[in-house]
C-alpha positions, -999 to 999 in steps of 0.1 A, spaced: 208 -435 375 178 -440 355 175 -433 317 152 -401 324 179 -387 346 204 -394 320 184 -378 294 178 -349 315 217 -345 323 222 -348 285 197 -320 280 213 -298 309 249 -301 292 235 -293 257 219 -262 270 251 -252 289 271 -258 256 246 -236 236 248 -209 262 284 -208 264 285 -207 226 263 -176 224 284 -157 252 312 -148 228 285 -135 203 270 -111 229 304 -101 239 316 -92 204 284 -74 200 287 -53 231 324 -43 222 312 -34 188 285 -12 202 308 5 225 335 11 197 305 26 176 293 50 202 332 60 209 337 68 172 304 88 168 313 109 200 348 116 184 331 127 153 306 149 170 332 166 191 353 171 160 322 188 143 311 209 172 347 219 184 360 239 154 390 263 155 367 290 135 361 315 160 329 337 154 342 370 136 335 401 155 308 423 143 319 451 122 314 484 140 293 509 120 310 540 116 305 577 103 327 597 83 342 627 102 362 655 88 382 675 112 396 709 99 421 734 117 429 767 100 448 799 111 484 806 116 514 791 134 518 756 151 492 740 173 487 708 192 455 690 183 439 660 199 409 642 178 391 610 180 397 585 151 388 550 145 391 536 180 364 518 196 382 527 231 377 561 225 414 571 228 424 604 213 452 609 187 475 638 195 496 657 170 516 689 169 509 704 134 515 735 114 485 751 98 461 748 78 454 708 85 422 687 74 417 650 82 388 626 75 383 597 97 357 569 104 344 574 141 322 544 155 287 554 158 275 565 193 310 579 201 313 618 202 340 630 177 359 657 193 389 680 181 408 701 205 432 727 194 457 744 216 482 772 204 517 774 216 536 801 237 538 822 206 499 826 204 480 835 174 447 824 160 432 791 152 397 779 142 385 741 143 356 730 125 339 695 125 317 679 100 299 646 103 286 626 72 295 657 52 273 681 73 288 710 93 283 706 130 304 729 149 333 757 146 353 775 175 382 798 175 414 799 199 431 830 203 464 844 221 490 826 240 481 791 247 445 795 234 422 767 234 389 757 211 372 724 211 347 712 186 323 682 192 295 664 178 272 634 179 272 603 157 239 589 159 239 551 168 217 532 142 184 518 157 181 482 152 
């Protein structure tokens, strides 16, 4: 082998040694980068995926006053604070008054039914302090219904 070839071989071995020495540094850098990305992903997931669920919006309501006057025992059904619009049914002795909150857009209604003894009973309905309707039931199993409208707010 000539001295030129020996010098080239020595230079080649030196270059291979340097490239092998830099390989572990690149590998460490790659592992550190992947670890950093994984940590950032977990932190981002923790921030975005919170247990706090959005609170349901409060449903605006109107005050409704139901009043039933007369004598005897009656069965009434009325709409109270129920977004499903289900009625509450009670058997009561007169006179009776109740104020409730009714969701805007729902129609507050009170229905009065006299029992088998008959008699006379009147229902009255007020929304927000304003008288809306009055009706009277008479006789055996007589019926009366008062209804009104709560105005939905315009947004």
